[in-house]
N, C-alpha and C positions, 0 to 999 in steps of 0.2 A: 621387146621394147628396145630403143635405140641404145640404152644403156650398156646392154649386152653386146653390141656390135662396136662399141666405142671404146669400151674399157681398157683392151689390149694396148691402147695408145696411151693411156692416161697414167702420167707419174708427177707426183707432188713433189718429190725429192727433198723434203724437208726434215727428217726424223734427226739429223745431226745438228739441227739449230735451236732444237726445243730449249735449251738451257740458256740460250741468249735471250730468250723474251724478257722484256722488262717487268719489273714487278708492278701490279696493279693496287691503287689505292681504293679504299673502301668507298663506294658509290661511282667510281671510273669505269667508263665502258671501255672493253678492251676489244670488242669485235662487233661488226655488223654481218650478221649471217643472212643471205638471201637465198631461200629455197624455191627454186623453179620446179614446179610440180604441175600435176593434171589430174583432173578427175577422170580421164580417159586413160591412165597410164598404170598398168597392173603392177609396176615395180615402185610405186610412190607411197601408197599407205604407210608403210614402215617408216620411209622418210617423214611423213606428216606427222607420225606419232613421235618420232625423235624431235621434231621442232617444237612439239607441245612441251616435251620436257625441257628443251632448251630455253624455252620461255620464260621459266622460272628463276633462271640464271638472271640476277640483276645486272651483272657486269656485262651482259650480250644485249644487242638490240637483234632479236629474231624475227624474221619477216618471212611471210609466205606469199609467193608472186605465181599465180596461175597463169599458164601459158595456153594459147589456142591452138596449137598445132597439130595436135591429137583428136581435135573434134571429128575429124573425117572417120575415125574408127566407130561411131556410133552413137556417141553422147557428146553433148556440147557442153562444155564446163561452164558452169552457172557463174563462177567468180573470175574467169579469164578477163584480162585486158590485152588489146593487141600491144600496147605499150611496153608489156611485159616480156613478150617474144622480142620485141626490138631491142630492149634492154639487155636480155640473155645474149643475143647475137652481137651487140655491141660489146660486150664484155669479151667476147671470144676475138673480136678484133682488136681490142687493145691489148689483149694478152698476145695476139699474134697466133693464135691456134684456131682449130675447127671444132673445138669440144663444145658442142651444144646438144644436150641430152636431159632427159628427167629420169630419175630426181637429180638435179645438180645443185649443190650448195656453192654459193660465191662467197667469198670471205674477204671483207675489208676490200673488196673491190679488184684484188690483185689475185687471188689464189682461187681453186676450186676443188670440190671434193664430191664424191657420191653422198648424196643426201642423207643415206641411212647409215653411214659409215661414221661413227662418233669419233672413234679414234683418228681417221684421217682429217676430219674437222678439227679436232684439236690440235694437230700437227700443222694444219694449214694457218690456224690464229697464231701459233706460234713463230711460223715462218713469217707471215706476213708484218707480225709486231716488231720483227728485227730488222724491217725497212725503215729508212728515215721518214718522218712525217707522218707514218700510219697511224691513225687514232690519236694524234698529238695535240689536237685543238679540242679545249673544252667546250662544251655547247651547253648554255644556259637555257633551260625550258621551263615556262610556268604556266599556270591556267588559273585565272582570277577574272571574277566580274564578266563572264562570259566571253573573254578574250585569252587568246593563246600568244605567249610573247616568247620570242627567240631572241638570244644575244650571244655575239662572238666577241671574244677581245681581240687586241691587235696581235697580229703575228709576231713571233719572235724569231722565226726560221725561214721566212719570205714564202710561207705556204699561201696558195690561192686556189680558189674553187667555186663551184656553185652550191647553192643552199637550197635544198629541196625538203618540202613538208608533206608528209604522207598520212593519210586517213586510214586507220586500223581497225579492223572488226576482231575482238579478242579471240573468239571462238565461233564456228559455224560448222552445224552437223548437217550433211547433205547426203540424202537417199538417192543412190544412182542406179537407174533402172535399165540402161543399155550399155554397152560397150565393155571393155575388159573387166570393169569392175560392177557388172551389173549385180544386182541383189545385195550390195554392201551399202552400208551408212558409214562414211567416213567423216571423223571431225577434223577441220581444218583451225589451225591457230595462227593469230597475228597476221589475218588476211589483209593484204594491202589492197584498199578500195579505191584509191586516187592518189595523184601526184601533183603537187603544186610548186612550180620553181618561185621561190621568195626573191632570188635575185643572184648576183655575181659578187662574191666577197673577194676584195682586192687584197686583204691581209690587214686592213684597218679596223677598228672596233666598230661593230654595225649591230642594228637591232632591227626586227620587225615584228609587227604585231597584226593577228588574224583574228577575224570574229569566229568564236565556236559556231555560229549558224551557217558558216561558210562549209562546214563537213556535211558529207552525206547522212541519211538517216541510217542509224545501226552503226555508226562509226562511234567506238567508245576509247580509242587511244590515238596519240599523235606522234609521231615519230620525224625528226629531223637528221638530215644527212648533209654533211658538207663533203664534197666530193671534187677530185681533179676531173678534168673532161680531155684527155689528150685526143687531138685530132678528130674532135667531135663525138667521141664515145667515152661511155662512163668509165672511170678508172678508179684509182686510189681513194680510199675513203680518208678523210683528215680528221674527221670528229663526228659525233652522232650521239643523241639522246632520245628518250622517249618517255611518254608521261600519261598516266590514265585521266580521261577528261571527265570533268564534275558534271 
C-alpha cells in the first residue's frame, strides 16, 4: 500500500511543542480528525479501529472519509465519495506537500499522521493547537423539533472561513469479498455520508437552520466544521461541533 512507499518522507516535527498546547475546558472540542481510509486498503483496518476508539473522546470530532482511488484493486468501496479524494488532495496542496496515502489522518486541517499511529496523532493535535486561531471558534449546535441549528459568535481575532455541515453514520459493518481485505468484515465509525456548505462566515455573529429531513437515510449524527480555505483548498479548522440526531 502507498503508505509504505511514502512514509520515508513523512515528518511531523512536533514532539517539542506538546507542552505548549493550550488547556481544554470540559465540553470544548480540541481537534477534528479526518481519517482518509479505504475498504480496499490492507493497511487501513487498524486505523479504522483506532478511529472507533477516538470517537468516544468527546473533545474530538473524529470522522471517517472513504476515498475511491484504491477501487481498481478489486473492490469498490461502498462508502467512498469522490469529494473525499478531492478533499485529501486539497489538504496536500494547502500544506505544500505530496503526502496523499491511506490510512492518513488529517488533524485540524494543518497536520497529518499515519491513521493507525495514536502517538503521532496526539503529537499532531498538540502541534496544531499551538498555532493561532486553530479550534478557537466555539460552535453552537442543537437538534430540536426536527431542525438542526448552528450558531457562531462574532470573531474577536479576525478569523474567517467556510461553514460545512456533514451527515455522519455512527457505525457501519462491511463484509469485503474482494481485493486486499477480502474475507474480512470491517466496522467503520463516524462515516461521513455527505457534505453541505452552509455559507461563508465573515467573522460576524451568524446562524443557520437545516431540516432534519435533509439528511440521508441512515445518518444518525451531524458535524459542523468551520474552516479556512486558502487558495481554494481546505485549510485550518477554526472550530467544530458534533451532535447525535434525535
